[in-house]
C-alpha positions as CSV (number, residue, x, y, z in Angstrom):
1,M,0.0,0.0,0.0
2,S,1.1,3.5,-0.6
3,E,1.3,6.1,2.0
4,P,-0.1,9.6,1.5
5,P,2.5,12.3,0.9
6,I,3.8,14.1,3.9
7,D,2.0,17.4,4.4
8,Y,4.6,20.1,5.2
9,P,3.3,23.3,6.8
10,D,4.6,25.6,4.1
11,D,3.1,23.6,1.3
12,E,-0.4,25.1,1.2
13,P,-2.6,24.7,-1.8
14,G,-3.5,27.7,-3.8
15,N,-0.3,29.7,-3.2
16,G,1.0,28.9,-6.7
17,V,4.3,30.4,-7.8
18,P,6.2,32.5,-5.3
19,P,6.0,36.3,-6.1
20,G,8.7,37.5,-8.5
21,Q,9.2,34.1,-10.1
22,H,7.5,33.0,-13.3
23,P,7.9,29.5,-14.5
24,Q,8.0,30.5,-18.1
25,Y,11.0,32.8,-17.6
26,P,14.3,31.3,-16.4
27,Q,16.2,33.1,-13.8
28,Y,19.5,34.7,-15.0
29,P,22.4,35.4,-12.8
30,Q,22.8,39.0,-11.7
31,Y,25.6,40.8,-13.5
32,P,28.1,42.7,-11.3
33,Q,27.6,46.5,-11.1
34,Y,29.9,48.9,-12.9
35,P,32.9,49.9,-10.8
36,P,32.5,53.0,-8.8
37,P,34.2,56.2,-10.0
38,Y,37.8,57.1,-9.0
39,P,37.2,59.0,-5.7
40,Q,36.2,55.8,-4.0
41,Y,39.4,54.0,-5.0
42,G,41.6,57.1,-5.1
43,Y,43.3,58.5,-8.1
44,P,45.6,56.3,-10.2
45,P,49.2,56.4,-9.1
46,P,51.4,58.7,-11.1
47,N,53.7,57.3,-13.7
48,P,57.3,57.4,-12.3
49,K,58.7,57.6,-15.9
50,A,56.5,60.6,-16.9
51,I,58.2,63.8,-18.0
52,S,56.3,67.1,-18.3
53,G,56.5,68.6,-21.8
54,G,55.8,72.1,-20.4
55,G,58.8,71.6,-18.0
56,V,61.1,70.8,-20.9
57,V,60.0,73.9,-22.8
58,C,60.4,76.1,-19.6
59,G,63.9,74.7,-19.1
60,V,64.9,75.3,-22.8
61,I,63.7,78.9,-22.3
62,L,65.2,79.3,-18.8
63,F,68.7,78.4,-19.7
64,P,69.4,81.2,-22.2
65,V,68.1,83.6,-19.5
66,L,70.6,82.1,-17.0
67,N,73.2,82.3,-19.7
68,V,72.7,86.0,-20.3
69,V,72.9,86.7,-16.5
70,V,76.0,84.6,-15.9
71,G,77.6,85.7,-19.1
72,F,77.3,89.4,-18.4
73,L,78.5,89.0,-14.8
74,T,81.5,86.9,-16.1
75,V,82.4,89.4,-18.8
76,M,82.1,92.4,-16.4
77,L,84.3,90.7,-13.8
78,A,86.8,89.1,-16.2
79,D,88.3,92.2,-17.7
80,Q,90.7,90.3,-20.0
81,Q,91.4,87.5,-17.6
82,K,90.8,84.2,-19.4
83,V,90.6,82.3,-16.1
84,L,87.4,84.0,-15.1
85,L,85.9,83.3,-18.5
86,A,86.7,79.6,-18.0
87,F,85.1,79.8,-14.6
88,G,82.0,81.3,-16.1
89,A,81.8,78.5,-18.7
90,A,82.3,75.9,-16.0
91,L,79.5,77.5,-13.9
92,L,77.1,77.5,-16.9
93,A,77.8,73.8,-17.5
94,L,77.4,73.1,-13.8
95,L,74.1,74.9,-13.7
96,A,72.8,73.1,-16.8
97,F,74.0,69.6,-16.1
98,G,74.3,69.5,-12.3
99,G,71.1,71.4,-11.7
100,G,69.4,69.4,-14.5
101,Y,70.5,66.1,-13.0
102,A,69.4,67.1,-9.5
103,L,66.0,68.1,-10.8
104,W,65.8,64.9,-12.8
105,K,66.3,62.8,-9.7
106,T,63.4,64.4,-7.8
107,G,60.9,62.1,-9.5
108,N,58.3,64.9,-10.0
109,P,57.3,65.0,-13.7
110,G,57.5,68.8,-13.8
111,S,61.0,68.9,-12.2
112,K,62.2,66.1,-14.5
113,G,61.1,68.1,-17.5
114,L,62.7,71.3,-16.2
115,G,66.0,69.5,-15.6
116,L,66.0,67.9,-19.1
117,G,65.1,71.3,-20.6
118,L,68.1,72.9,-18.9
119,M,70.4,70.3,-20.5
120,I,68.7,70.7,-23.9
121,G,68.9,74.5,-23.5
122,W,72.7,74.3,-22.9
123,A,73.2,72.1,-26.0
124,L,71.0,74.4,-28.2
125,T,72.8,77.5,-26.9
126,S,76.1,75.9,-27.6
127,I,75.2,74.9,-31.1
128,L,73.4,78.0,-32.2
129,T,76.1,80.4,-30.8
130,V,79.0,78.2,-32.0
131,G,80.1,77.9,-28.4
132,Y,80.7,81.6,-27.7
133,C,77.8,81.9,-25.2
134,T,78.7,78.7,-23.3
135,G,82.4,79.1,-23.4
136,L,83.1,76.2,-25.6
137,N,84.8,78.1,-28.5
138,P,88.6,77.9,-28.1
139,S,89.1,81.2,-29.8
140,M,87.8,82.9,-26.6
141,Y,90.9,81.8,-24.7
142,T,93.6,82.6,-27.2
C-alpha cells in the first residue's frame, strides 16, 4: 500500500508560484555592477617615468636667460682675464647639467622636464652660438 505524501506546513494549496518568479522565464544570474568612480578607489598612481613637456619647454627657455645673466657677470668681472671666462663657462655647465641632474632625480614629472630642458637649452645654446655663449669656443681663450 502506498502512504499519502507528507504534508509540510509551508506547502499550502492555492499559493501557486512565489511572487517575483514566473515558471515560463528562467532566472538569469545578476551581473556585477559597474565599478564606482575614481574617488572611492583614489586616483591612479602617477607614472614614475613621466616627463612634463611644459617643464622641458620652460627649461629650454630658462637656460638662455641664465646664460645671459651669468655671461654678463662673467664678462664684467673678467676684464681680459681668461681664467674668469673659463670659470663662467664651467659655472654654466654646472648649472645646466648639475642642476638638471638634480631636478631629474626628484621624481616629479615637472621637475624632470625642467632638468631635461636645462640640459637641452645648454646644448642648443652651444650649437646656435657656436660655443661663444657657453664658453666652448677655443678662440675665446687665445
